[in-house]
C-alpha positions as CSV (number, residue, x, y, z in Angstrom):
1,X,-9.5,-14.8,-42.7
2,X,-5.9,-14.2,-44.0
3,X,-3.6,-14.4,-41.2
4,X,-2.8,-10.3,-40.9
5,X,-6.2,-9.8,-40.3
6,X,-6.4,-12.5,-37.8
7,X,-3.7,-11.1,-35.8
8,X,-4.9,-7.4,-36.1
9,X,-8.4,-8.9,-34.5
10,X,-6.1,-10.5,-31.9
11,X,-4.6,-7.2,-31.2
12,X,-7.9,-5.1,-30.8
13,X,-9.2,-7.9,-28.4
14,X,-6.3,-7.5,-26.2
15,X,-6.4,-3.8,-26.3
16,X,-10.3,-4.2,-25.4
17,X,-9.6,-6.4,-22.5
18,X,-6.7,-4.4,-21.3
19,X,-8.9,-0.9,-21.5
20,X,-11.7,-2.8,-19.5
21,X,-9.1,-4.3,-17.0
22,X,-7.5,-1.0,-16.5
23,X,-11.1,0.6,-15.8
24,X,-11.4,-2.0,-13.3
25,X,-8.6,-1.3,-11.5
26,X,-9.4,2.2,-11.3
27,X,-13.0,1.7,-10.7
28,X,-11.4,-0.3,-7.5
29,X,-8.7,2.1,-6.6
30,X,-11.5,4.8,-6.1
31,X,-13.5,2.4,-3.8
32,X,-10.7,1.6,-2.1
33,X,-9.8,5.8,-1.4
34,X,-13.1,6.1,-0.8
35,X,-13.0,3.3,1.7
36,X,-9.9,4.8,3.8
37,X,-10.7,8.3,3.7
38,X,-14.3,7.4,5.6
39,X,-11.7,5.4,7.8
40,X,-9.8,8.3,8.4
41,X,-12.8,11.1,8.6
42,X,-14.1,8.5,11.1
43,X,-10.8,9.0,13.5
44,X,-10.7,12.6,12.6
45,X,-7.7,12.6,10.2
46,X,-10.3,13.0,7.0
47,X,-9.0,16.5,6.3
48,X,-5.4,15.5,6.1
49,X,-6.0,13.5,3.0
50,X,-4.2,14.2,-0.2
51,X,-5.5,12.9,-3.7
52,X,-2.8,14.0,-6.5
53,X,-3.1,14.4,-10.2
54,X,-0.2,12.4,-10.6
55,X,1.0,9.0,-9.3
56,X,2.5,7.8,-5.9
57,X,2.8,4.4,-6.5
58,X,6.2,4.0,-5.5
59,X,8.3,5.8,-2.9
60,X,10.0,7.9,-5.5
61,X,6.7,9.1,-7.1
62,X,5.3,10.1,-3.9
63,X,7.9,11.7,-2.3
64,X,7.7,13.8,-5.3
65,X,3.9,14.1,-5.2
66,X,4.2,14.9,-1.3
67,X,7.3,17.4,-1.7
68,X,9.5,15.1,0.8
69,X,12.3,13.1,1.2
70,X,11.3,9.2,-0.3
71,X,12.3,8.0,3.7
72,X,9.2,9.8,5.2
73,X,7.0,7.7,2.7
74,X,5.7,5.4,4.8
75,X,5.1,2.1,2.9
76,X,3.5,-1.1,3.5
77,X,4.3,-4.3,2.9
78,X,2.1,-6.8,3.1
79,X,3.3,-10.6,3.8
80,X,1.6,-14.5,4.6
81,X,2.7,-15.6,7.9
82,X,1.1,-18.9,7.6
83,X,-2.6,-18.7,7.1
84,X,-2.7,-14.9,8.4
85,X,-1.9,-11.9,6.1
86,X,0.3,-9.0,7.8
87,X,1.2,-5.6,7.0
88,X,4.6,-4.0,7.9
89,X,4.7,-0.5,7.6
90,X,8.2,1.4,7.3
91,X,10.2,4.0,6.0
92,X,10.5,4.4,2.4
93,X,14.4,3.6,2.4
94,X,13.8,0.7,4.9
95,X,14.1,-2.6,3.1
96,X,13.2,-6.0,5.4
97,X,16.4,-7.7,6.6
98,X,15.3,-11.4,6.5
99,X,16.9,-12.5,9.6
100,X,15.1,-10.0,11.9
101,X,12.1,-11.0,10.0
102,X,12.4,-14.4,10.8
103,X,13.7,-13.8,14.3
104,X,9.8,-12.1,14.5
105,X,7.7,-14.1,12.9
106,X,9.4,-17.5,12.8
107,X,8.9,-18.2,9.3
108,X,10.8,-17.1,6.3
109,X,9.7,-13.6,4.6
110,X,6.8,-14.0,2.0
111,X,5.3,-11.5,0.1
112,X,2.0,-11.5,-1.0
113,X,1.2,-11.2,-4.9
114,X,-0.8,-8.3,-6.4
115,X,-4.0,-10.8,-6.4
116,X,-3.6,-11.9,-2.7
117,X,-3.0,-8.0,-1.6
118,X,-6.2,-7.2,-3.5
119,X,-8.1,-9.8,-2.0
120,X,-6.7,-10.0,1.5
121,X,-6.2,-6.5,2.3
122,X,-8.8,-4.7,0.0
123,X,-6.2,-2.2,-1.6
124,X,-4.3,-2.5,-4.9
125,X,-0.6,-2.0,-5.0
126,X,0.7,1.5,-4.8
127,X,-1.8,2.5,-2.8
128,X,-1.6,-0.1,0.4
129,X,-2.2,1.3,3.7
130,X,-3.6,0.2,6.7
131,X,-6.7,2.6,6.9
132,X,-10.0,1.1,5.7
133,X,-8.2,-3.1,5.1
134,X,-10.1,-5.9,5.5
135,X,-10.8,-7.5,9.0
136,X,-8.2,-10.0,10.2
137,X,-5.2,-8.5,8.7
138,X,-2.4,-8.0,11.3
139,X,-0.5,-4.7,11.3
140,X,2.6,-3.8,12.6
141,X,4.8,-0.6,12.8
142,X,8.7,-0.7,11.8
143,X,11.1,0.9,14.3
144,X,12.4,2.5,11.1
145,X,9.6,5.5,10.7
146,X,11.1,6.5,14.4
147,X,13.4,8.8,13.2
148,X,11.1,11.4,12.0
149,X,8.0,13.6,13.3
150,X,5.9,12.6,10.6
151,X,5.6,10.5,7.8
152,X,3.2,9.9,4.4
153,X,1.5,6.6,4.1
154,X,-1.0,6.2,1.1
155,X,-4.4,6.2,1.4
156,X,-5.7,3.2,-0.7
157,X,-5.2,4.6,-4.3
158,X,-2.3,4.7,-6.2
159,X,-2.6,8.5,-6.0
160,X,-3.1,9.5,-2.3
161,X,-1.4,10.2,0.5
162,X,-2.2,11.5,4.5
163,X,0.2,13.2,6.9
164,X,0.4,11.8,10.5
165,X,2.4,12.0,13.0
166,X,4.1,8.7,14.3
167,X,1.8,8.9,17.2
168,X,-1.4,9.2,15.2
169,X,-0.3,6.8,13.2
170,X,0.2,4.1,15.8
171,X,-3.3,5.2,16.9
172,X,-5.3,4.7,14.0
173,X,-3.3,2.4,11.9
174,X,-5.0,-0.4,14.4
175,X,-1.4,-2.1,14.8
176,X,-0.6,-4.8,17.3
177,X,3.3,-3.7,18.5
178,X,6.0,-1.9,17.1
179,X,8.7,-4.4,15.6
180,X,12.5,-4.4,14.2
181,X,12.6,-6.0,11.3
182,X,14.3,-3.3,8.8
183,X,17.3,-2.5,7.9
184,X,18.7,1.2,6.0
């Protein structure tokens, strides 16, 4: 086999593996969306779930899909505190302030990797939300959200969201408490 044929065969294998991986991710995303929707339906909010034909995987894309300002997207950031996965839901324009984070958790911020997010939380990056997550994930709401009456967290997939008031988000997210670890 020539080098050119070998290279073409290797390229075909990589494309095939990439397509299989993409299909697996799509299937897992659908499962996470269904779990999150089921959770919201159980709580009485299933009719508010929005599924888009476009990506809502980033704050900017979610804001475009929903038709709102990016700050109103309730993004979910995931960290490891010791051996405990932690999710902080904050405004779309907020960033973790390391000194505040360390002051609250007494540890340096260590974000989960993509693989850890899926394994420990149960959703893929781009669709992370506090609905239908794995047991043991500690959820906190950041005060950066309190500027808004309604916000839009994801709903388990990279093309979904749900409209909730802050009271509703607090009630159904399973949050432990409101914290102040972000800056605008």
